[in-house]
N, C-alpha and C positions, 0 to 999 in steps of 0.2 A: 553134544549133549547139552544139558542143563548145568549153566554154573552154580556151584553152591556160594554161600556167603563167603568162605574161606577162598575160594578160588577168585572171586572179586575183589577182596581185600588185597591179596597178595599179588594180583594183577596192577591193582590200583598203585600200592608201594612202589612195584617194579617199574611202571611207567613214570611216578614221580623220581625215582633214583636215577633211571635211564635218560629222562628228559631234562632233567633240571640240573641234578648234581653234575654230570658229565659236560653240560655245557657252561655251567659256571666256572668249573675247574680249566675248561679250557681257556675261557677268556682271562682266567687268572695267569695260566702260562704264557698266553699270547702277550698281555699287557706287560709281563715281567722282561720277556725277550725282547720287545719294543722298547721298552725303557732302557734295556742293557745295549740296544743298537740303535741308537737315535738318526743313524743314516738311512737306516732300512724304514724306520718309522717315518722318517721325513719323505722318502721317496714313494711310501704307500700314501701319504696325505696328498701328494702331489698328484697322483694318479686318480684318487678319489675326487679333489678338486678339478682336474682336467676332464673327467667324466661328466660332471656335472655342468661344468662350463660349456660342454659341447651337447649336453643333453639337458637343458633345464628343465624340461617337463616331464624327466623319467621319475617314476615311482621308486622307492626304496627298495622294494622287491626286484624291479628290473635291473638297478645297480647290481644287486648281490650276484646277477649271472653274467654281468658283462665287464666286470673289472678283473681282468686276468691276473694282477699282481696281488689282489686280495686273495685269490684261492692259492697262490703261490705260497703268500707268508702264512696263511692259515695251516696249509697242509705241511710246512716245513716245521712248524711249532708243534703239530700233532705228531711229526716224526720224531722230532728232539725229546717232546714230553708227551708221550701218548697218555691220555687219561685212564684209559684201562691197559694194565702193562701185561696182561696175558688173557688166552681165551682157550676155551676147550672145546673139542671135538669127540664124538665116539666114532669110532672104526665100524663101518657096516660090513665088511667083509675081511677075509683074511688076505694080507697083501704083503709083498716085500719091496721096499723101496732104498735103493741103494744099499742093499744087503742087509738092510733092518728089517725083520718080520715083525707085522701088527697084526696080531690075531683080532677076530671079530668081536666086537663088544668091548674092546678096551678102550680106555680114555686116552686121548692124546693132547697134551698141553703143549700150546703154541705161544712161546715167550715172545710177545710183540715186541717190547722194549730192546730185548737183545737183537732181533732181527732189524729194528730199526738203527741200532748201533754196530752193527757189524760192517767194519769197513772194506770187506770184499765187496759189499753192496753199495756203500754210502762212503766214499773216501773223505777222510778227515770228518768222522761221524759227530764230533762233539761240537763243529761250528754251525752256525745258524746261518743258513744260506737259501734264501727262498728259490733263487735260480736252479737250483735242483729240481723245481717243479715247473721249470719252462716248459712248454708241451715237447720240445725237441728232447730235452733230457729224460722227460717222464717216459716217453715212447720207447727208450733204449732199456728200460729195465723190466724185469720180470713182474707182472700184475701183483704178485704176492710179497713184493717187497716193501710194500706200504700198506699194513693191517690195522690201522687206528679203528676202523669199522669194520674189520673183518673182511672177508671175500666169499664170492659165490653166493649161491641162493641162500643161504643163511647169514647173511651179512646183517649188520645193525639195522634193525627196522625202522631206527630214528635218525638213520644217516643224513637224510634230505632235511629232514626239520632241524635236525643240529646244525648243519652247514647254515641253513636259513636264518635261524638266531642268532647265532655266533655273528655271523657277516654283517647282518642289520646292525648289531650292536656295535661292532667294530667301527662300520662306515659313521655312525653317528657320534661314536665318541671322538674319532681322529679327525672328524671335520671341525669339530668345536674346541678339542683340547690336545694338548703335548703332555704325554704320559712320561712322568719322571720316577726313578726309584727314590723311595725314601729310604733314610741312612739306615732305617730298621732291618732292612733287606740285606740279607748276607750274600756276598758274590765270592767266586761265580756260583750260580744256581746249581744246586745238588738235589737231585731228585731221592724222593724216598719212596721205595716201592712196598705197594699193598695192594688191597682190592682196587682202590682208586689211588693214582700215583700222586704225590703231592711235593710242595718244594720244602727241603728242610729250613726250620726257621718260619716259614710262612713267607708270603709276597706282601709288601706294603709299598704303595706306589703313592705318587701324587699328579694332580691333574693342573696344568698351567692353561690358561685360556689362550687360543690362538687370536683373539681380535686383539 
């Protein structure tokens, strides 16, 4: 059908929030975690530098798909601090799951943050450990254990774009700078759960040139 002016405005605001607010928040979380874990940050810098040494003609776009440790760091940061802390689905049919009855039409709230911090799924869930997303470890878990972008046919429409944006930015930052926590940032990092997850007291970082 034809979109009304209201539909266009609503969709435009949705794209703006979904495409930019979430990515900027994700980069904030990742920067804070890397600054708090310099050993992981230096390993990531080494992986990035090694990649470009071995592939000097590579584009930034190609690099985002070929540096495995970058994927691991990004995913683990989004497990620990998912930008969107919950999602909602509508039940299409009456169904009983594990003894719980869901009626057709009922709204089902899925607490992403809680799933990501469930110790039965993620041992020592408060620890930032990118190795959880090593391909072998990743394959051993249920597909719905990691829900940062949802799952199934109605997952986040901007998932690939968000991955691309965030990873391109990270590569450029980590190649040139070392991220340090500023004194104003409260540690340990504590999340504030809302429509978009944020860090209590905000995140303040400093950038130190690697040259």
